PASEBA-1860 file (N, C-alpha, C; in nm, 3 decimals):
! residues 229
1> MHKLIRKS> 14.016/22.187/-19.020/13.976/22.105/-18.904/14.087/22.007/-18.867 ~ 14.143/21.938/-18.965/14.249/21.842/-18.939/14.372/21.908/-18.881 ~ 14.402/22.027/-18.929/14.517/22.099/-18.872/14.496/22.128/-18.726 ~ 14.374/22.163/-18.691/14.342/22.196/-18.552/14.360/22.073/-18.463 ~ 14.316/21.960/-18.515/14.328/21.836/-18.438/14.476/21.800/-18.419 ~ 14.557/21.814/-18.529/14.699/21.782/-18.517/14.769/21.872/-18.417 ~ 14.734/21.999/-18.417/14.795/22.092/-18.322/14.759/22.054/-18.178 ~ 14.632/22.011/-18.160/14.587/21.974/-18.025/14.661/21.851/-17.977
9> LAKLNLFT> 14.677/21.755/-18.068/14.748/21.632/-18.030/14.895/21.660/-17.997 ~ 14.953/21.748/-18.076/15.093/21.784/-18.050/15.109/21.847/-17.914 ~ 15.014/21.937/-17.882/15.019/22.001/-17.751/14.998/21.897/-17.640 ~ 14.907/21.801/-17.665/14.881/21.698/-17.565/15.003/21.610/-17.544 ~ 15.071/21.572/-17.652/15.192/21.488/-17.640/15.302/21.560/-17.565 ~ 15.310/21.690/-17.594/15.412/21.770/-17.525/15.383/21.778/-17.377 ~ 15.255/21.793/-17.345/15.216/21.800/-17.203/15.242/21.667/-17.133 ~ 15.209/21.556/-17.203/15.231/21.423/-17.145/15.378/21.396/-17.119
17> AFLTAALL> 15.461/21.435/-17.215/15.604/21.415/-17.199/15.658/21.496/-17.082 ~ 15.609/21.619/-17.073/15.652/21.706/-16.963/15.611/21.647/-16.829 ~ 15.486/21.598/-16.822/15.435/21.541/-16.697/15.513/21.415/-16.658 ~ 15.544/21.331/-16.755/15.621/21.208/-16.728/15.759/21.240/-16.676 ~ 15.822/21.339/-16.740/15.955/21.378/-16.695/15.953/21.431/-16.553 ~ 15.849/21.510/-16.524/15.836/21.567/-16.389/15.820/21.457/-16.284 ~ 15.738/21.357/-16.319/15.716/21.247/-16.226/15.844/21.166/-16.203 ~ 15.919/21.148/-16.310/16.044/21.073/-16.297/16.144/21.145/-16.209
25> IAGAGTAT> 16.150/21.278/-16.227/16.242/21.359/-16.145/16.201/21.355/-15.999 ~ 16.070/21.367/-15.976/16.019/21.366/-15.839/16.046/21.231/-15.773 ~ 16.028/21.125/-15.850/16.052/20.991/-15.796/16.197/20.969/-15.761 ~ 16.285/21.021/-15.842/16.429/21.008/-15.814/16.467/21.081/-15.687 ~ 16.399/21.190/-15.659/16.432/21.269/-15.539/16.393/21.200/-15.411 ~ 16.297/21.106/-15.416/16.251/21.038/-15.294/16.296/20.893/-15.289 ~ 16.391/20.852/-15.370/16.437/20.712/-15.371/16.506/20.676/-15.239 ~ 16.490/20.550/-15.191/16.553/20.500/-15.070/16.675/20.418/-15.106
33> YVLASAVS> 16.789/20.453/-15.049/16.914/20.383/-15.078/16.948/20.291/-14.959 ~ 16.984/20.162/-14.980/17.023/20.066/-14.877/17.175/20.064/-14.868 ~ 17.228/20.106/-14.750/17.372/20.111/-14.730/17.418/19.989/-14.649 ~ 17.547/19.956/-14.645/17.603/19.850/-14.562/17.583/19.885/-14.414 ~ 17.560/19.781/-14.324/17.533/19.804/-14.182/17.654/19.867/-14.113 ~ 17.628/19.958/-14.019/17.734/20.020/-13.940/17.756/19.947/-13.809 ~ 17.682/19.835/-13.788/17.693/19.757/-13.665/17.787/19.640/-13.687 ~ 17.888/19.626/-13.598/17.982/19.514/-13.605/17.950/19.416/-13.493
41> EFSQTISA> 17.928/19.289/-13.524/17.899/19.189/-13.423/18.027/19.140/-13.357 ~ 18.036/19.157/-13.222/18.149/19.107/-13.145/18.116/18.966/-13.097 ~ 18.215/18.879/-13.091/18.194/18.741/-13.048/18.293/18.705/-12.938 ~ 18.242/18.642/-12.831/18.326/18.600/-12.719/18.293/18.455/-12.685 ~ 18.391/18.367/-12.689/18.371/18.227/-12.653/18.427/18.200/-12.514 ~ 18.347/18.138/-12.428/18.392/18.097/-12.296/18.388/17.945/-12.292 ~ 18.503/17.884/-12.283/18.512/17.738/-12.287/18.512/17.680/-12.146 ~ 18.472/17.556/-12.136/18.473/17.487/-12.008/18.616/17.468/-11.959
49> GTLSVDFV> 18.636/17.472/-11.828/18.768/17.450/-11.770/18.788/17.303/-11.738 ~ 18.879/17.274/-11.647/18.907/17.136/-11.607/18.892/17.123/-11.455 ~ 18.857/17.005/-11.412/18.844/16.978/-11.269/18.977/17.001/-11.198 ~ 18.969/17.052/-11.074/19.091/17.070/-10.996/19.060/17.057/-10.847 ~ 19.161/17.020/-10.771/19.149/17.010/-10.626/19.276/17.067/-10.565 ~ 19.261/17.132/-10.450/19.376/17.200/-10.391/19.352/17.218/-10.242 ~ 19.459/17.237/-10.168/19.450/17.281/-10.029/19.452/17.434/-10.030 ~ 19.354/17.496/-9.964/19.344/17.641/-9.964/19.322/17.692/-9.822
57> DASLNSVA> 19.351/17.821/-9.804/19.325/17.883/-9.674/19.182/17.937/-9.669 ~ 19.150/18.012/-9.564/19.014/18.062/-9.547/18.973/18.161/-9.656 ~ 19.072/18.223/-9.723/19.045/18.314/-9.835/19.048/18.242/-9.969 ~ 19.058/18.111/-9.964/19.062/18.024/-10.082/19.188/18.043/-10.166 ~ 19.295/18.090/-10.101/19.425/18.097/-10.166/19.499/17.965/-10.146 ~ 19.569/17.922/-10.249/19.639/17.794/-10.242/19.743/17.795/-10.130 ~ 19.751/17.683/-10.058/19.850/17.667/-9.951/19.977/17.609/-10.013 ~ 20.088/17.676/-9.992/20.213/17.637/-10.059/20.263/17.500/-10.016
65> SPSVIMGG> 20.261/17.473/-9.887/20.315/17.346/-9.837/20.216/17.285/-9.735 ~ 20.110/17.227/-9.784/20.011/17.169/-9.691/20.069/17.051/-9.615 ~ 20.017/17.028/-9.496/20.066/16.918/-9.414/19.959/16.874/-9.316 ~ 19.970/16.752/-9.272/19.885/16.699/-9.165/19.979/16.659/-9.052 ~ 19.965/16.727/-8.940/20.052/16.700/-8.825/19.982/16.600/-8.734 ~ 20.039/16.482/-8.727/19.984/16.380/-8.637/20.027/16.409/-8.493 ~ 19.940/16.373/-8.402/19.970/16.398/-8.261/20.094/16.322/-8.217 ~ 20.178/16.389/-8.140/20.301/16.326/-8.093/20.275/16.213/-7.994
73> ITFSFSTQ> 20.354/16.111/-8.001/20.345/16.000/-7.906/20.485/15.970/-7.854 ~ 20.492/15.892/-7.748/20.622/15.851/-7.694/20.645/15.703/-7.724 ~ 20.770/15.665/-7.720/20.805/15.525/-7.747/20.727/15.435/-7.652 ~ 20.678/15.322/-7.707/20.604/15.227/-7.624/20.632/15.085/-7.671 ~ 20.636/14.994/-7.576/20.650/14.853/-7.610/20.516/14.794/-7.654 ~ 20.412/14.874/-7.643/20.278/14.833/-7.687/20.240/14.909/-7.814 ~ 20.140/14.861/-7.884/20.090/14.933/-8.001/20.021/15.062/-7.957 ~ 20.018/15.159/-8.050/19.957/15.289/-8.018/19.880/15.342/-8.139
81> DSNGQLGT> 19.794/15.438/-8.112/19.725/15.512/-8.217/19.769/15.658/-8.213 ~ 19.789/15.715/-8.331/19.819/15.858/-8.343/19.709/15.921/-8.429 ~ 19.667/16.042/-8.391/19.556/16.108/-8.463/19.598/16.241/-8.523 ~ 19.535/16.277/-8.633/19.558/16.405/-8.699/19.430/16.453/-8.765 ~ 19.438/16.572/-8.825/19.321/16.630/-8.891/19.353/16.662/-9.036 ~ 19.280/16.600/-9.126/19.290/16.628/-9.269/19.180/16.729/-9.306 ~ 19.222/16.845/-9.359/19.125/16.948/-9.396/19.092/17.040/-9.280 ~ 19.192/17.111/-9.229/19.168/17.209/-9.122/19.111/17.337/-9.182
89> DSQRILAS> 19.072/17.430/-9.097/19.015/17.556/-9.145/19.116/17.634/-9.229 ~ 19.244/17.623/-9.196/19.348/17.694/-9.271/19.404/17.612/-9.387 ~ 19.361/17.487/-9.397/19.403/17.400/-9.507/19.283/17.320/-9.555 ~ 19.185/17.393/-9.608/19.063/17.331/-9.658/19.090/17.258/-9.789 ~ 19.009/17.160/-9.817/19.019/17.089/-9.945/18.916/17.148/-10.040 ~ 18.963/17.214/-10.144/18.874/17.284/-10.238/18.862/17.204/-10.368 ~ 18.739/17.168/-10.401/18.711/17.100/-10.529/18.646/17.201/-10.622 ~ 18.702/17.216/-10.743/18.651/17.312/-10.841/18.604/17.238/-10.965
97> NPTQTPAW> 18.479/17.267/-11.005/18.425/17.205/-11.127/18.378/17.313/-11.224 ~ 18.467/17.360/-11.313/18.430/17.459/-11.414/18.385/17.395/-11.545 ~ 18.341/17.269/-11.536/18.301/17.195/-11.655/18.149/17.190/-11.665 ~ 18.100/17.122/-11.766/17.957/17.099/-11.782/17.919/16.957/-11.741 ~ 18.013/16.885/-11.681/17.988/16.749/-11.633/17.975/16.751/-11.482 ~ 17.861/16.715/-11.427/17.838/16.733/-11.283/17.912/16.636/-11.192 ~ 17.934/16.513/-11.235/17.989/16.411/-11.145/18.141/16.419/-11.133 ~ 18.191/16.406/-11.011/18.335/16.403/-10.985/18.360/16.337/-10.850
105> SVTIAAAT> 18.486/16.305/-10.824/18.523/16.242/-10.697/18.662/16.289/-10.656 ~ 18.676/16.325/-10.529/18.807/16.363/-10.472/18.856/16.248/-10.385 ~ 18.974/16.198/-10.416/19.033/16.089/-10.338/19.173/16.127/-10.292 ~ 19.223/16.052/-10.195/19.359/16.072/-10.145/19.430/15.938/-10.146 ~ 19.556/15.941/-10.187/19.632/15.816/-10.198/19.781/15.846/-10.192 ~ 19.857/15.743/-10.162/20.002/15.752/-10.170/20.046/15.733/-10.315 ~ 20.170/15.761/-10.343/20.221/15.748/-10.480/20.210/15.604/-10.529 ~ 20.240/15.509/-10.442/20.228/15.367/-10.475/20.172/15.294/-10.354
113> STTLWQNA> 20.124/15.174/-10.377/20.069/15.095/-10.266/20.178/15.041/-10.175 ~ 20.303/15.051/-10.216/20.414/15.002/-10.133/20.487/15.116/-10.062 ~ 20.431/15.237/-10.069/20.489/15.350/-9.996/20.484/15.323/-9.846 ~ 20.582/15.375/-9.773/20.589/15.355/-9.628/20.613/15.488/-9.557 ~ 20.573/15.494/-9.429/20.624/15.599/-9.342/20.774/15.576/-9.328 ~ 20.853/15.683/-9.331/20.998/15.664/-9.319/21.063/15.784/-9.252 ~ 21.180/15.760/-9.196/21.256/15.871/-9.136/21.341/15.937/-9.244 ~ 21.424/16.033/-9.206/21.499/16.112/-9.304/21.607/16.031/-9.373
121> GPTKYFDF> 21.649/15.917/-9.316/21.759/15.839/-9.372/21.748/15.804/-9.520 ~ 21.648/15.726/-9.564/21.557/15.659/-9.470/21.614/15.525/-9.425 ~ 21.602/15.501/-9.294/21.653/15.374/-9.238/21.548/15.306/-9.151 ~ 21.440/15.377/-9.121/21.335/15.321/-9.034/21.200/15.340/-9.103 ~ 21.112/15.243/-9.083/20.986/15.245/-9.155/20.871/15.189/-9.071 ~ 20.750/15.225/-9.109/20.630/15.150/-9.071/20.525/15.174/-9.179 ~ 20.424/15.091/-9.181/20.329/15.086/-9.292/20.208/15.177/-9.270 ~ 20.137/15.206/-9.377/20.012/15.282/-9.367/19.893/15.204/-9.422
129> NDSSGYTD> 19.921/15.084/-9.480/19.811/15.013/-9.546/19.816/14.862/-9.525 ~ 19.857/14.822/-9.407/19.863/14.678/-9.378/19.728/14.631/-9.325 ~ 19.673/14.531/-9.388/19.540/14.481/-9.349/19.538/14.423/-9.209 ~ 19.655/14.387/-9.156/19.662/14.332/-9.020/19.669/14.440/-8.913 ~ 19.674/14.567/-8.956/19.674/14.676/-8.860/19.812/14.703/-8.804 ~ 19.829/14.677/-8.674/19.955/14.709/-8.606/20.071/14.619/-8.648 ~ 20.040/14.499/-8.692/20.145/14.403/-8.725/20.151/14.379/-8.876 ~ 20.261/14.321/-8.918/20.277/14.294/-9.060/20.189/14.179/-9.104
137> GADADSYG> 20.120/14.200/-9.216/20.033/14.096/-9.269/20.080/14.051/-9.406 ~ 19.986/14.002/-9.484/20.019/13.946/-9.616/20.025/14.055/-9.721 ~ 20.129/14.136/-9.716/20.149/14.238/-9.819/20.294/14.234/-9.865 ~ 20.334/14.333/-9.946/20.465/14.327/-10.011/20.581/14.364/-9.919 ~ 20.553/14.425/-9.803/20.662/14.467/-9.715/20.663/14.384/-9.587 ~ 20.750/14.422/-9.495/20.762/14.348/-9.368/20.735/14.441/-9.249 ~ 20.646/14.538/-9.268/20.618/14.636/-9.163/20.468/14.642/-9.135 ~ 20.436/14.662/-9.009/20.298/14.679/-8.969/20.261/14.826/-8.964
145> GQMTITPT> 20.129/14.852/-8.954/20.078/14.988/-8.947/19.966/15.010/-9.047 ~ 19.868/15.091/-9.008/19.755/15.116/-9.098/19.690/15.251/-9.066 ~ 19.653/15.323/-9.173/19.589/15.454/-9.158/19.441/15.445/-9.194 ~ 19.360/15.512/-9.113/19.216/15.521/-9.137/19.178/15.668/-9.149 ~ 19.093/15.701/-9.247/19.044/15.838/-9.265/18.892/15.837/-9.254 ~ 18.839/15.936/-9.181/18.695/15.944/-9.158/18.640/16.077/-9.210 ~ 18.605/16.085/-9.338/18.551/16.210/-9.392/18.410/16.242/-9.343 ~ 18.339/16.142/-9.294/18.198/16.160/-9.257/18.177/16.263/-9.147
153> TGTITGVS> 18.279/16.288/-9.066/18.264/16.382/-8.956/18.292/16.527/-8.999 ~ 18.330/16.547/-9.125/18.361/16.681/-9.174/18.239/16.753/-9.229 ~ 18.262/16.870/-9.288/18.154/16.950/-9.348/18.194/16.992/-9.489 ~ 18.093/17.006/-9.576/18.113/17.055/-9.712/18.035/17.184/-9.729 ~ 18.100/17.286/-9.781/18.038/17.417/-9.801/18.055/17.461/-9.946 ~ 17.947/17.511/-10.005/17.954/17.562/-10.141/18.008/17.704/-10.142 ~ 18.090/17.736/-10.240/18.147/17.870/-10.253/18.052/17.958/-10.334 ~ 18.034/18.082/-10.290/17.949/18.179/-10.360/17.808/18.126/-10.385
161> GCATNNVT> 17.754/18.060/-10.286/17.616/18.014/-10.295/17.594/17.886/-10.371 ~ 17.701/17.817/-10.411/17.683/17.690/-10.483/17.615/17.589/-10.390 ~ 17.511/17.526/-10.441/17.435/17.431/-10.362/17.517/17.306/-10.332 ~ 17.492/17.248/-10.215/17.561/17.125/-10.177/17.474/17.002/-10.201 ~ 17.358/17.022/-10.265/17.274/16.909/-10.300/17.353/16.814/-10.389 ~ 17.347/16.686/-10.358/17.413/16.583/-10.439/17.567/16.589/-10.432 ~ 17.620/16.662/-10.335/17.764/16.662/-10.306/17.779/16.601/-10.167 ~ 17.848/16.490/-10.157/17.850/16.415/-10.032/17.992/16.385/-9.984
169> KGSEASFV> 18.002/16.357/-9.854/18.130/16.320/-9.794/18.154/16.169/-9.814 ~ 18.280/16.134/-9.822/18.315/15.993/-9.835/18.293/15.918/-9.705 ~ 18.299/15.787/-9.714/18.280/15.701/-9.597/18.414/15.675/-9.528 ~ 18.407/15.641/-9.401/18.529/15.602/-9.328/18.591/15.480/-9.395 ~ 18.721/15.482/-9.411/18.790/15.370/-9.474/18.934/15.362/-9.427 ~ 18.989/15.242/-9.434/19.129/15.219/-9.400/19.204/15.176/-9.525 ~ 19.326/15.223/-9.540/19.408/15.181/-9.653/19.445/15.033/-9.637 ~ 19.430/14.961/-9.748/19.472/14.821/-9.754/19.544/14.800/-9.886
177> EGTTDNIE> 19.669/14.756/-9.877/19.750/14.743/-9.998/19.684/14.654/-10.103 ~ 19.669/14.710/-10.224/19.611/14.634/-10.334/19.462/14.623/-10.334 ~ 19.396/14.665/-10.224/19.250/14.657/-10.214/19.187/14.796/-10.201 ~ 19.236/14.872/-10.105/19.190/15.010/-10.086/19.313/15.099/-10.092 ~ 19.351/15.135/-10.214/19.471/15.215/-10.233/19.442/15.364/-10.229 ~ 19.314/15.402/-10.239/19.276/15.542/-10.222/19.147/15.550/-10.142 ~ 19.126/15.663/-10.079/19.006/15.686/-9.996/18.936/15.812/-10.047 ~ 18.806/15.799/-10.067/18.729/15.913/-10.118/18.699/16.013/-10.006
185> IMSADASA> 18.725/16.140/-10.032/18.700/16.247/-9.935/18.563/16.308/-9.958 ~ 18.529/16.337/-10.083/18.396/16.389/-10.116/18.371/16.364/-10.264 ~ 18.242/16.369/-10.302/18.207/16.342/-10.441/18.076/16.411/-10.477 ~ 18.052/16.422/-10.608/17.928/16.479/-10.660/17.869/16.380/-10.759 ~ 17.736/16.369/-10.759/17.673/16.276/-10.851/17.622/16.349/-10.975 ~ 17.550/16.278/-11.060/17.507/16.332/-11.189/17.405/16.444/-11.177 ~ 17.351/16.466/-11.057/17.252/16.573/-11.038/17.311/16.696/-10.968 ~ 17.440/16.694/-10.943/17.505/16.807/-10.875/17.518/16.926/-10.971
193> PVECRWYF> 17.525/17.049/-10.917/17.542/17.166/-11.003/17.680/17.168/-11.069 ~ 17.689/17.236/-11.181/17.818/17.253/-11.250/17.864/17.398/-11.235 ~ 17.986/17.425/-11.280/18.045/17.559/-11.269/18.041/17.608/-11.125 ~ 18.085/17.522/-11.035/18.079/17.552/-10.892/18.205/17.503/-10.821 ~ 18.221/17.552/-10.697/18.332/17.510/-10.611/18.278/17.477/-10.472 ~ 18.344/17.383/-10.406/18.307/17.344/-10.271/18.434/17.317/-10.191 ~ 18.428/17.344/-10.061/18.543/17.309/-9.977/18.501/17.218/-9.862 ~ 18.594/17.132/-9.827/18.575/17.034/-9.719/18.662/17.072/-9.601
201> IGAADNVT> 18.603/17.075/-9.482/18.678/17.093/-9.358/18.653/16.969/-9.273 ~ 18.761/16.900/-9.240/18.749/16.778/-9.161/18.738/16.806/-9.012 ~ 18.683/16.711/-8.941/18.675/16.722/-8.796/18.809/16.683/-8.733 ~ 18.829/16.724/-8.610/18.952/16.688/-8.538/18.964/16.536/-8.530 ~ 19.084/16.488/-8.541/19.113/16.344/-8.529/19.041/16.259/-8.634 ~ 19.024/16.314/-8.755/18.960/16.234/-8.861/19.061/16.143/-8.933 ~ 19.184/16.148/-8.889/19.287/16.056/-8.940/19.345/15.980/-8.820 ~ 19.348/15.848/-8.831/19.406/15.764/-8.726/19.511/15.672/-8.786
209> QKIPASQS> 19.629/15.671/-8.726/19.737/15.583/-8.771/19.770/15.484/-8.660 ~ 19.769/15.356/-8.696/19.808/15.252/-8.602/19.960/15.237/-8.606 ~ 20.023/15.248/-8.489/20.169/15.242/-8.478/20.208/15.108/-8.417 ~ 20.299/15.037/-8.481/20.342/14.907/-8.426/20.410/14.923/-8.289 ~ 20.409/14.817/-8.214/20.478/14.818/-8.084/20.628/14.832/-8.107 ~ 20.693/14.904/-8.015/20.839/14.923/-8.016/20.889/14.993/-8.143 ~ 20.806/15.078/-8.200/20.852/15.154/-8.317/20.961/15.252/-8.273 ~ 21.073/15.253/-8.343/21.190/15.332/-8.302/21.161/15.481/-8.295
217> VDVYTIDL> 21.227/15.547/-8.204/21.217/15.692/-8.189/21.274/15.761/-8.313 ~ 21.199/15.852/-8.372/21.245/15.930/-8.488/21.129/16.017/-8.537 ~ 21.154/16.093/-8.641/21.048/16.171/-8.707/21.019/16.103/-8.840 ~ 20.894/16.064/-8.862/20.855/15.990/-8.981/20.761/16.074/-9.067 ~ 20.771/16.057/-9.198/20.681/16.128/-9.289/20.631/16.033/-9.398 ~ 20.518/16.071/-9.458/20.465/16.000/-9.573/20.388/16.103/-9.657 ~ 20.396/16.094/-9.788/20.325/16.186/-9.877/20.198/16.119/-9.931 ~ 20.085/16.186/-9.914/19.959/16.144/-9.974/19.911/16.258/-10.064
225> TLTIS> 19.853/16.224/-10.177/19.814/16.323/-10.276/19.665/16.320/-10.304 ~ 19.605/16.439/-10.312/19.465/16.451/-10.351/19.451/16.445/-10.502 ~ 19.345/16.381/-10.549/19.315/16.371/-10.691/19.166/16.391/-10.712 ~ 19.130/16.459/-10.820/18.989/16.474/-10.856/18.968/16.421/-10.998 ~ 18.863/16.347/-11.016/18.835/16.289/-11.147/18.686/16.268/-11.164
END
């Protein structure tokens, strides 16, 4: 009887071992292996640009040598006014804001407050920022003359659908040495859109220059520069 039991147990152990081995083999055949990812993450950084202002044509291409041609006048023993247009259709003022800061201002000014209209010599002069207008006043030079710019009569247009909300034209102003050394053309406040561009086109005769009496015959020039900040 004991021999029979031992034989049965031996057969049972053999069967159990066989079954365990079979299960292990089967389990190994269905194992899931985790491999390294075949996806590579690409990264692209787009940084904010800087504010800029320029004279551009109708296609928004930079104008190589922008100019404001004042209306011709003849010699006079009396004072006179000469008019010009700042921001024509072919020389628009383009303000670009590729930053994340909405507020900016475009102004125009001479290199220094003591700059003068002058001929090619230069041997002849008249002023652009004398508070007395046609005559010489209490400033650093001895010449009369004053320039006034009127941005309010112009128009501002957003490029590629940029909204003009909170983008405004500057007020009429006259240059006064040491007091009004620059004049604002247009500006944006803290609620204006960012990553946008706008151009300003001025109305005819939005620049007026007071010419002193008996100003000598010649061709006079003065350089004014746009700035955005």
